N, CA, C and O atoms as a DFTB+ gen file, in Angstrom:
564 C
 N C O
     1  1      14.828     -33.225       5.577
     2  2      15.454     -32.379       4.579
     3  2      15.045     -30.929       4.830
     4  3      13.900     -30.660       5.195
     5  1      15.972     -29.999       4.637
     6  2      15.718     -28.592       4.900
     7  2      15.847     -27.722       3.654
     8  3      15.730     -26.501       3.753
     9  1      16.082     -28.312       2.489
    10  2      16.201     -27.558       1.238
    11  2      15.031     -27.930       0.335
    12  3      14.755     -29.110       0.119
    13  1      14.335     -26.900      -0.200
    14  2      13.165     -27.130      -1.032
    15  2      13.201     -26.231      -2.253
    16  3      13.879     -25.203      -2.263
    17  1      12.468     -26.625      -3.283
    18  2      12.296     -25.836      -4.494
    19  2      11.108     -24.907      -4.279
    20  3      10.140     -25.293      -3.624
    21  1      11.162     -23.697      -4.815
    22  2      10.071     -22.744      -4.599
    23  2       8.732     -23.242      -5.129
    24  3       7.684     -22.799      -4.660
    25  1       8.747     -24.167      -6.111
    26  2       7.505     -24.718      -6.647
    27  2       7.105     -26.020      -5.978
    28  3       6.036     -26.558      -6.270
    29  1       7.930     -26.533      -5.097
    30  2       7.624     -27.792      -4.427
    31  2       8.171     -27.759      -3.004
    32  3       9.314     -28.142      -2.755
    33  1       7.330     -27.292      -2.072
    34  2       7.757     -27.176      -0.676
    35  2       7.579     -28.488       0.078
    36  3       7.951     -28.593       1.247
    37  1       7.011     -29.484      -0.590
    38  2       6.748     -30.798       0.003
    39  2       5.794     -30.683       1.190
    40  3       5.403     -29.584       1.581
    41  1       5.441     -31.782       1.731
    42  2       4.573     -31.945       2.896
    43  2       3.129     -32.188       2.491
    44  3       2.898     -32.949       1.552
    45  1       2.157     -31.591       3.139
    46  2       0.761     -32.018       3.017
    47  2      -0.127     -30.978       2.340
    48  3       0.071     -29.773       2.497
    49  1      -1.108     -31.465       1.588
    50  2      -2.134     -30.595       1.020
    51  2      -3.162     -30.346       2.114
    52  3      -3.736     -31.292       2.654
    53  1      -3.398     -29.079       2.444
    54  2      -4.340     -28.737       3.510
    55  2      -5.655     -28.188       2.975
    56  3      -6.666     -28.190       3.677
    57  1      -5.642     -27.718       1.732
    58  2      -6.870     -27.252       1.073
    59  2      -6.751     -27.564      -0.404
    60  3      -5.685     -27.418      -1.003
    61  1      -7.875     -28.002      -0.990
    62  2      -7.878     -28.317      -2.415
    63  2      -9.314     -28.210      -2.913
    64  3     -10.127     -29.101      -2.669
    65  1      -9.625     -27.121      -3.610
    66  2     -10.958     -26.958      -4.176
    67  2     -10.853     -26.231      -5.511
    68  3      -9.755     -26.085      -6.048
    69  1     -11.974     -25.778      -6.049
    70  2     -11.962     -25.149      -7.371
    71  2     -11.175     -23.840      -7.405
    72  3     -10.812     -23.363      -8.480
    73  1     -10.911     -23.258      -6.238
    74  2     -10.155     -22.003      -6.177
    75  2      -8.658     -22.229      -6.175
    76  3      -7.916     -21.555      -6.890
    77  1      -8.214     -23.189      -5.362
    78  2      -6.772     -23.325      -5.154
    79  2      -6.364     -24.661      -4.554
    80  3      -7.184     -25.453      -4.091
    81  1      -5.030     -24.870      -4.586
    82  2      -4.398     -25.957      -3.840
    83  2      -3.440     -25.281      -2.870
    84  3      -2.614     -24.461      -3.271
    85  1      -3.555     -25.631      -1.583
    86  2      -2.688     -25.059      -0.552
    87  2      -1.938     -26.203       0.117
    88  3      -2.536     -27.180       0.567
    89  1      -0.611     -26.060       0.174
    90  2       0.242     -27.061       0.827
    91  2       1.015     -26.394       1.949
    92  3       1.452     -25.251       1.814
    93  1       1.185     -27.102       3.054
    94  2       1.955     -26.611       4.193
    95  2       3.147     -27.513       4.461
    96  3       3.047     -28.740       4.424
    97  1       4.272     -26.877       4.730
    98  2       5.453     -27.581       5.225
    99  2       5.607     -27.166       6.684
   100  3       5.876     -26.001       6.978
   101  1       5.437     -28.111       7.587
   102  2       5.441     -27.828       9.025
   103  2       6.643     -28.456       9.728
   104  3       6.560     -28.822      10.901
   105  1       7.731     -28.577       9.027
   106  2       8.909     -29.240       9.593
   107  2       9.617     -28.403      10.664
   108  3      10.357     -28.950      11.481
   109  1       9.399     -27.076      10.668
   110  2      10.011     -26.226      11.685
   111  2       9.096     -26.110      12.896
   112  3       7.891     -26.343      12.798
   113  1       9.660     -25.757      14.010
   114  2       8.925     -25.677      15.268
   115  2       8.023     -24.441      15.354
   116  3       6.892     -24.540      15.830
   117  1       8.511     -23.274      14.899
   118  2       7.784     -22.024      15.109
   119  2       7.288     -21.338      13.842
   120  3       6.582     -20.333      13.924
   121  1       7.645     -21.865      12.669
   122  2       7.236     -21.253      11.408
   123  2       6.602     -22.293      10.503
   124  3       6.947     -23.473      10.557
   125  1       5.666     -21.842       9.665
   126  2       5.058     -22.688       8.647
   127  2       5.359     -22.064       7.292
   128  3       5.214     -20.854       7.115
   129  1       5.779     -22.891       6.330
   130  2       5.938     -22.476       4.940
   131  2       4.749     -23.042       4.183
   132  3       4.551     -24.256       4.135
   133  1       3.964     -22.158       3.596
   134  2       2.758     -22.554       2.884
   135  2       2.874     -22.144       1.423
   136  3       3.421     -21.083       1.123
   137  1       2.371     -22.964       0.514
   138  2       2.397     -22.660      -0.913
   139  2       0.977     -22.733      -1.458
   140  3       0.246     -23.684      -1.182
   141  1       0.593     -21.721      -2.235
   142  2      -0.754     -21.664      -2.804
   143  2      -0.679     -21.541      -4.310
   144  3       0.045     -20.694      -4.834
   145  1      -1.421     -22.378      -5.006
   146  2      -1.618     -22.287      -6.452
   147  2      -3.050     -21.816      -6.648
   148  3      -3.997     -22.588      -6.501
   149  1      -3.197     -20.531      -6.983
   150  2      -4.516     -19.902      -7.106
   151  2      -4.944     -19.920      -8.571
   152  3      -4.258     -19.367      -9.431
   153  1      -6.070     -20.552      -8.847
   154  2      -6.548     -20.708     -10.207
   155  2      -6.939     -19.373     -10.839
   156  3      -7.303     -18.424     -10.144
   157  1      -6.858     -19.321     -12.165
   158  2      -7.198     -18.121     -12.924
   159  2      -8.625     -17.667     -12.595
   160  3      -9.553     -18.476     -12.555
   161  1      -8.782     -16.361     -12.361
   162  2     -10.094     -15.783     -12.083
   163  2     -10.611     -16.028     -10.676
   164  3     -11.754     -15.678     -10.382
   165  1      -9.818     -16.612      -9.807
   166  2     -10.255     -16.923      -8.439
   167  2      -9.549     -16.026      -7.427
   168  3      -8.592     -15.327      -7.760
   169  1     -10.039     -16.057      -6.179
   170  2      -9.416     -15.277      -5.106
   171  2      -9.429     -16.081      -3.820
   172  3     -10.251     -16.979      -3.633
   173  1      -8.498     -15.739      -2.937
   174  2      -8.470     -16.376      -1.624
   175  2      -9.558     -15.753      -0.762
   176  3     -10.084     -14.689      -1.087
   177  1      -9.889     -16.411       0.322
   178  2     -10.818     -15.832       1.291
   179  2     -10.098     -14.692       1.999
   180  3      -9.012     -14.891       2.543
   181  1     -10.678     -13.522       1.999
   182  2     -10.077     -12.410       2.725
   183  2     -10.188     -12.668       4.218
   184  3     -11.223     -13.136       4.692
   185  1      -9.124     -12.366       4.965
   186  2      -9.126     -12.680       6.390
   187  2      -8.062     -11.877       7.127
   188  3      -7.259     -11.172       6.516
   189  1      -8.072     -11.995       8.438
   190  2      -7.067     -11.380       9.309
   191  2      -6.551     -12.436      10.284
   192  3      -7.171     -13.483      10.471
   193  1      -5.408     -12.144      10.899
   194  2      -4.849     -13.017      11.933
   195  2      -4.388     -12.135      13.085
   196  3      -3.372     -11.447      12.976
   197  1      -5.120     -12.153      14.171
   198  2      -4.705     -11.386      15.343
   199  2      -3.483     -12.054      15.965
   200  3      -3.494     -13.254      16.238
   201  1      -2.438     -11.276      16.184
   202  2      -1.229     -11.809      16.797
   203  2      -0.324     -12.564      15.844
   204  3       0.563     -13.295      16.285
   205  1      -0.534     -12.398      14.530
   206  2       0.289     -13.146      13.579
   207  2       0.637     -12.284      12.365
   208  3      -0.234     -11.658      11.760
   209  1       1.923     -12.265      12.023
   210  2       2.396     -11.590      10.824
   211  2       2.700     -12.645       9.766
   212  3       2.937     -13.809      10.088
   213  1       2.693     -12.224       8.484
   214  2       2.983     -13.140       7.393
   215  2       3.848     -12.446       6.349
   216  3       3.880     -11.218       6.271
   217  1       4.548     -13.243       5.551
   218  2       5.295     -12.746       4.403
   219  2       4.883     -13.574       3.196
   220  3       4.951     -14.803       3.226
   221  1       4.453     -12.895       2.128
   222  2       4.075     -13.563       0.881
   223  2       5.175     -13.344      -0.148
   224  3       5.670     -12.230      -0.317
   225  1       5.557     -14.436      -0.844
   226  2       6.535     -14.404      -1.924
   227  2       5.828     -14.872      -3.194
   228  3       5.452     -16.040      -3.293
   229  1       5.644     -13.982      -4.164
   230  2       4.977     -14.346      -5.413
   231  2       6.008     -14.920      -6.377
   232  3       7.008     -14.272      -6.687
   233  1       5.756     -16.156      -6.854
   234  2       6.762     -16.853      -7.656
   235  2       6.317     -17.137      -9.087
   236  3       7.144     -17.518      -9.916
   237  1       5.034     -16.962      -9.400
   238  2       4.570     -17.177     -10.774
   239  2       3.236     -16.473     -10.985
   240  3       2.357     -16.527     -10.125
   241  1       3.089     -15.821     -12.116
   242  2       1.821     -15.229     -12.494
   243  2       1.674     -13.783     -12.057
   244  3       2.599     -13.172     -11.522
   245  1       0.471     -13.253     -12.305
   246  2       0.145     -11.879     -11.935
   247  2      -1.243     -11.847     -11.329
   248  3      -2.061     -12.740     -11.551
   249  1      -1.492     -10.798     -10.557
   250  2      -2.802     -10.634      -9.941
   251  2      -2.838      -9.370      -9.128
   252  3      -2.141      -8.401      -9.430
   253  1      -3.651      -9.381      -8.100
   254  2      -3.779      -8.239      -7.204
   255  2      -3.810      -8.742      -5.773
   256  3      -4.129      -9.901      -5.508
   257  1      -3.470      -7.846      -4.857
   258  2      -3.543      -8.171      -3.441
   259  2      -4.155      -6.995      -2.703
   260  3      -3.930      -5.833      -3.042
   261  1      -4.925      -7.326      -1.697
   262  2      -5.470      -6.317      -0.795
   263  2      -4.816      -6.542       0.563
   264  3      -4.842      -7.649       1.100
   265  1      -4.229      -5.477       1.112
   266  2      -3.682      -5.504       2.469
   267  2      -4.211      -4.256       3.154
   268  3      -3.904      -3.135       2.748
   269  1      -5.009      -4.457       4.199
   270  2      -5.643      -3.326       4.858
   271  2      -6.565      -2.619       3.875
   272  3      -7.450      -3.246       3.291
   273  1      -6.365      -1.319       3.688
   274  2      -7.190      -0.526       2.773
   275  2      -6.560      -0.375       1.394
   276  3      -7.122       0.300       0.531
   277  1      -5.400      -0.993       1.173
   278  2      -4.687      -0.846      -0.101
   279  2      -4.928      -2.042      -1.014
   280  3      -4.905      -3.191      -0.572
   281  1      -5.159      -1.755      -2.298
   282  2      -5.263      -2.783      -3.337
   283  2      -4.192      -2.462      -4.378
   284  3      -4.112      -1.331      -4.856
   285  1      -3.366      -3.456      -4.734
   286  2      -2.249      -3.188      -5.631
   287  2      -1.924      -4.437      -6.452
   288  3      -2.250      -5.553      -6.049
   289  1      -1.272      -4.240      -7.619
   290  2      -0.895      -5.385      -8.451
   291  2       0.259      -6.166      -7.834
   292  3       1.098      -5.605      -7.130
   293  1       0.290      -7.478      -8.110
   294  2       1.398      -8.339      -7.687
   295  2       1.831      -9.182      -8.877
   296  3       1.040      -9.491      -9.769
   297  1       3.128      -9.551      -8.864
   298  2       3.679     -10.381      -9.931
   299  2       4.877     -11.153      -9.404
   300  3       5.344     -10.934      -8.287
   301  1       5.357     -12.059     -10.237
   302  2       6.521     -12.862      -9.892
   303  2       7.655     -11.976      -9.382
   304  3       8.018     -10.989     -10.022
   305  1       8.208     -12.334      -8.229
   306  2       9.308     -11.583      -7.637
   307  2       8.888     -10.639      -6.521
   308  3       9.732     -10.176      -5.754
   309  1       7.592     -10.347      -6.418
   310  2       7.124      -9.443      -5.358
   311  2       7.131     -10.138      -3.997
   312  3       6.836     -11.328      -3.889
   313  1       7.471      -9.376      -2.972
   314  2       7.433      -9.840      -1.589
   315  2       6.539      -8.871      -0.831
   316  3       6.765      -7.661      -0.858
   317  1       5.519      -9.402      -0.151
   318  2       4.535      -8.572       0.538
   319  2       4.557      -8.898       2.026
   320  3       4.466     -10.061       2.417
   321  1       4.679      -7.866       2.848
   322  2       4.642      -8.029       4.304
   323  2       3.226      -7.781       4.797
   324  3       2.611      -6.772       4.451
   325  1       2.710      -8.694       5.599
   326  2       1.362      -8.579       6.160
   327  2       1.503      -8.303       7.655
   328  3       1.921      -9.181       8.408
   329  1       1.156      -7.086       8.090
   330  2       1.273      -6.761       9.524
   331  2       0.252      -7.531      10.366
   332  3      -0.760      -8.012       9.856
   333  1       0.532      -7.634      11.627
   334  2      -0.358      -8.262      12.602
   335  2      -1.759      -7.657      12.498
   336  3      -1.930      -6.441      12.588
   337  1      -2.745      -8.515      12.310
   338  2      -4.141      -8.092      12.303
   339  2      -4.635      -7.439      11.026
   340  3      -5.802      -7.052      10.964
   341  1      -3.795      -7.299       9.996
   342  2      -4.214      -6.635       8.753
   343  2      -5.048      -7.578       7.894
   344  3      -4.691      -8.741       7.708
   345  1      -6.161      -7.066       7.371
   346  2      -6.951      -7.817       6.407
   347  2      -6.095      -8.045       5.166
   348  3      -5.368      -7.145       4.746
   349  1      -6.173      -9.244       4.571
   350  2      -5.444      -9.503       3.339
   351  2      -6.164     -10.536       2.486
   352  3      -6.833     -11.441       2.985
   353  1      -5.996     -10.360       1.156
   354  2      -6.636     -11.234       0.177
   355  2      -5.832     -11.176      -1.119
   356  3      -5.306     -10.125      -1.485
   357  1      -5.740     -12.324      -1.815
   358  2      -5.047     -12.400      -3.095
   359  2      -6.065     -12.721      -4.182
   360  3      -6.919     -13.589      -4.001
   361  1      -5.974     -12.015      -5.323
   362  2      -6.881     -12.192      -6.449
   363  2      -6.067     -12.523      -7.688
   364  3      -5.150     -11.783      -8.042
   365  1      -6.396     -13.635      -8.357
   366  2      -5.764     -13.953      -9.631
   367  2      -6.625     -13.331     -10.719
   368  3      -7.724     -13.817     -10.986
   369  1      -6.151     -12.273     -11.348
   370  2      -6.909     -11.536     -12.363
   371  2      -6.714     -12.107     -13.758
   372  3      -7.290     -11.600     -14.720
   373  1      -5.907     -13.158     -13.879
   374  2      -5.641     -13.766     -15.186
   375  2      -6.817     -14.624     -15.631
   376  3      -7.582     -15.127     -14.808
   377  1      -6.949     -14.781     -16.927
   378  2      -7.970     -15.649     -17.519
   379  2      -7.283     -16.906     -18.016
   380  3      -6.127     -16.860     -18.438
   381  1      -7.989     -18.035     -17.969
   382  2      -7.377     -19.249     -18.491
   383  2      -7.994     -20.498     -17.916
   384  3      -8.896     -20.429     -17.081
   385  1      -7.509     -21.644     -18.364
   386  2      -8.046     -22.931     -17.896
   387  2      -7.595     -23.257     -16.488
   388  3      -6.679     -22.632     -15.954
   389  1      -8.251     -24.246     -15.890
   390  2      -7.839     -24.738     -14.573
   391  2      -6.422     -25.279     -14.682
   392  3      -6.107     -26.025     -15.609
   393  1      -5.558     -24.899     -13.724
   394  2      -4.155     -25.317     -13.796
   395  2      -3.946     -26.781     -13.447
   396  3      -4.850     -27.464     -12.966
   397  1      -2.738     -27.238     -13.701
   398  2      -2.344     -28.590     -13.337
   399  2      -1.941     -28.644     -11.880
   400  3      -2.186     -27.708     -11.119
   401  1      -1.342     -29.711     -11.512
   402  2      -0.934     -29.946     -10.137
   403  2       0.296     -29.105      -9.798
   404  3       1.246     -29.059     -10.580
   405  1       0.289     -28.441      -8.638
   406  2       1.418     -27.606      -8.217
   407  2       2.705     -28.427      -8.120
   408  3       3.801     -27.875      -8.225
   409  1       2.582     -29.717      -7.923
   410  2       3.765     -30.562      -7.788
   411  2       4.513     -30.733      -9.104
   412  3       5.599     -31.312      -9.125
   413  1       3.942     -30.234     -10.214
   414  2       4.612     -30.362     -11.506
   415  2       5.893     -29.544     -11.566
   416  3       6.743     -29.790     -12.422
   417  1       6.047     -28.565     -10.659
   418  2       7.245     -27.736     -10.537
   419  2       7.434     -26.747     -11.669
   420  3       8.257     -25.840     -11.540
   421  1       6.710     -26.876     -12.776
   422  2       6.870     -25.945     -13.887
   423  2       5.503     -25.408     -14.277
   424  3       4.771     -26.073     -15.011
   425  1       5.140     -24.217     -13.803
   426  2       3.835     -23.671     -14.161
   427  2       3.787     -23.325     -15.646
   428  3       4.718     -22.717     -16.173
   429  1       2.715     -23.706     -16.313
   430  2       2.617     -23.478     -17.749
   431  2       1.358     -22.732     -18.140
   432  3       1.087     -22.579     -19.331
   433  1       0.584     -22.264     -17.182
   434  2      -0.662     -21.598     -17.516
   435  2      -0.834     -20.343     -16.674
   436  3       0.145     -19.776     -16.189
   437  1      -2.049     -19.920     -16.505
   438  2      -2.334     -18.645     -15.849
   439  2      -2.615     -18.772     -14.354
   440  3      -3.487     -18.083     -13.825
   441  1      -1.896     -19.628     -13.690
   442  2      -2.019     -19.728     -12.240
   443  2      -1.221     -18.609     -11.587
   444  3      -0.264     -18.092     -12.165
   445  1      -1.618     -18.248     -10.397
   446  2      -0.861     -17.324      -9.560
   447  2      -0.340     -18.150      -8.398
   448  3      -1.123     -18.674      -7.606
   449  1       0.971     -18.269      -8.291
   450  2       1.561     -19.114      -7.258
   451  2       2.354     -18.244      -6.301
   452  3       3.179     -17.427      -6.710
   453  1       2.083     -18.440      -5.010
   454  2       2.823     -17.696      -3.994
   455  2       3.092     -18.583      -2.800
   456  3       2.316     -19.480      -2.472
   457  1       4.216     -18.307      -2.157
   458  2       4.572     -18.971      -0.908
   459  2       4.391     -17.979       0.228
   460  3       4.559     -16.773       0.051
   461  1       4.053     -18.493       1.368
   462  2       3.794     -17.662       2.537
   463  2       4.512     -18.267       3.735
   464  3       4.522     -19.485       3.915
   465  1       5.109     -17.412       4.546
   466  2       5.719     -17.855       5.799
   467  2       4.967     -17.176       6.934
   468  3       4.781     -15.959       6.931
   469  1       4.539     -17.974       7.900
   470  2       3.870     -17.398       9.066
   471  2       4.310     -18.116      10.329
   472  3       4.719     -19.277      10.305
   473  1       4.213     -17.384      11.435
   474  2       4.599     -17.963      12.725
   475  2       3.415     -18.690      13.332
   476  3       2.264     -18.316      13.105
   477  1       3.693     -19.711      14.090
   478  2       2.624     -20.470      14.718
   479  2       2.282     -21.701      13.909
   480  3       3.169     -22.385      13.398
   481  1       0.994     -21.983      13.792
   482  2       0.546     -23.154      13.052
   483  2      -0.795     -22.857      12.419
   484  3      -1.484     -21.916      12.812
   485  1      -1.165     -23.669      11.429
   486  2      -2.480     -23.509      10.808
   487  2      -3.565     -23.827      11.833
   488  3      -4.651     -23.251      11.780
   489  1      -3.282     -24.739      12.768
   490  2      -4.245     -25.042      13.825
   491  2      -4.546     -23.796      14.647
   492  3      -5.682     -23.577      15.067
   493  1      -3.513     -22.978      14.872
   494  2      -3.703     -21.726      15.603
   495  2      -4.691     -20.844      14.848
   496  3      -5.590     -20.256      15.449
   497  1      -4.523     -20.752      13.514
   498  2      -5.451     -19.975      12.692
   499  2      -6.839     -20.598      12.732
   500  3      -7.837     -19.894      12.886
   501  1      -6.903     -21.939      12.593
   502  2      -8.178     -22.644      12.590
   503  2      -8.909     -22.422      13.904
   504  3     -10.112     -22.160      13.904
   505  1      -8.201     -22.522      15.024
   506  2      -8.811     -22.299      16.333
   507  2      -9.372     -20.889      16.444
   508  3     -10.452     -20.688      16.999
   509  1      -8.624     -19.896      15.907
   510  2      -9.098     -18.518      15.933
   511  2     -10.406     -18.400      15.156
   512  3     -11.363     -17.797      15.642
   513  1     -10.457     -18.984      13.925
   514  2     -11.665     -18.877      13.105
   515  2     -12.820     -19.679      13.705
   516  3     -13.976     -19.285      13.553
   517  1     -12.540     -20.782      14.375
   518  2     -13.605     -21.515      15.066
   519  2     -14.213     -20.654      16.169
   520  3     -15.429     -20.661      16.361
   521  1     -13.366     -19.905      16.901
   522  2     -13.873     -19.000      17.929
   523  2     -14.714     -17.888      17.315
   524  3     -15.759     -17.527      17.856
   525  1     -14.262     -17.346      16.186
   526  2     -15.031     -16.299      15.504
   527  2     -16.386     -16.848      15.058
   528  3     -17.417     -16.210      15.273
   529  1     -16.385     -18.032      14.437
   530  2     -17.632     -18.638      13.980
   531  2     -18.580     -18.915      15.152
   532  3     -19.786     -18.692      15.044
   533  1     -18.040     -19.393      16.251
   534  2     -18.859     -19.652      17.446
   535  2     -19.485     -18.356      17.961
   536  3     -20.648     -18.333      18.364
   537  1     -18.703     -17.290      17.942
   538  2     -19.215     -15.988      18.384
   539  2     -20.340     -15.493      17.504
   540  3     -21.339     -14.972      17.999
   541  1     -20.182     -15.654      16.196
   542  2     -21.237     -15.237      15.257
   543  2     -22.466     -16.090      15.458
   544  3     -23.580     -15.568      15.495
   545  1     -22.288     -17.400      15.591
   546  2     -23.404     -18.305      15.805
   547  2     -24.160     -17.956      17.074
   548  3     -25.391     -17.957      17.088
   549  1     -23.420     -17.654      18.149
   550  2     -24.059     -17.301      19.425
   551  2     -24.887     -16.027      19.303
   552  3     -25.927     -15.903      19.952
   553  1     -24.440     -15.079      18.482
   554  2     -25.200     -13.846      18.293
   555  2     -26.459     -14.068      17.491
   556  3     -27.430     -13.326      17.636
   557  1     -26.456     -15.107      16.624
   558  2     -27.614     -15.375      15.786
   559  2     -28.676     -16.201      16.501
   560  3     -29.826     -16.246      16.063
   561  1     -28.302     -16.851      17.591
   562  2     -29.245     -17.740      18.295
   563  2     -30.058     -16.946      19.300
   564  3     -30.905     -17.510      19.992
């Protein structure tokens, strides 16, 4: 199937902890559609991707985003372009209880939900961060 709802991209949960639930749809060959439900008062890990651009689509809630040296508010309907190699992080500035399951399709609390499209694969990102971690470890030994 190639048609999805913005609140339910289907496929697999790749991260699930007290901060967020992240799901990836990897049905395409060169692009990944990822959906994040960021809990109230939490933030994503700030990071960069060398050789990879991303597009964030905010579909529910309000918060802030950092891209490079800029910090700005985000809300439902915003589309953010992340240039190659730019540091980026999303912060849910809302207060409230832990949200329900993103698969409910109808957000009813203070979650910040956004979809992201990126080229490549999450494994590509994981491999990059494994190399970074190995480099840091080697410097500490």
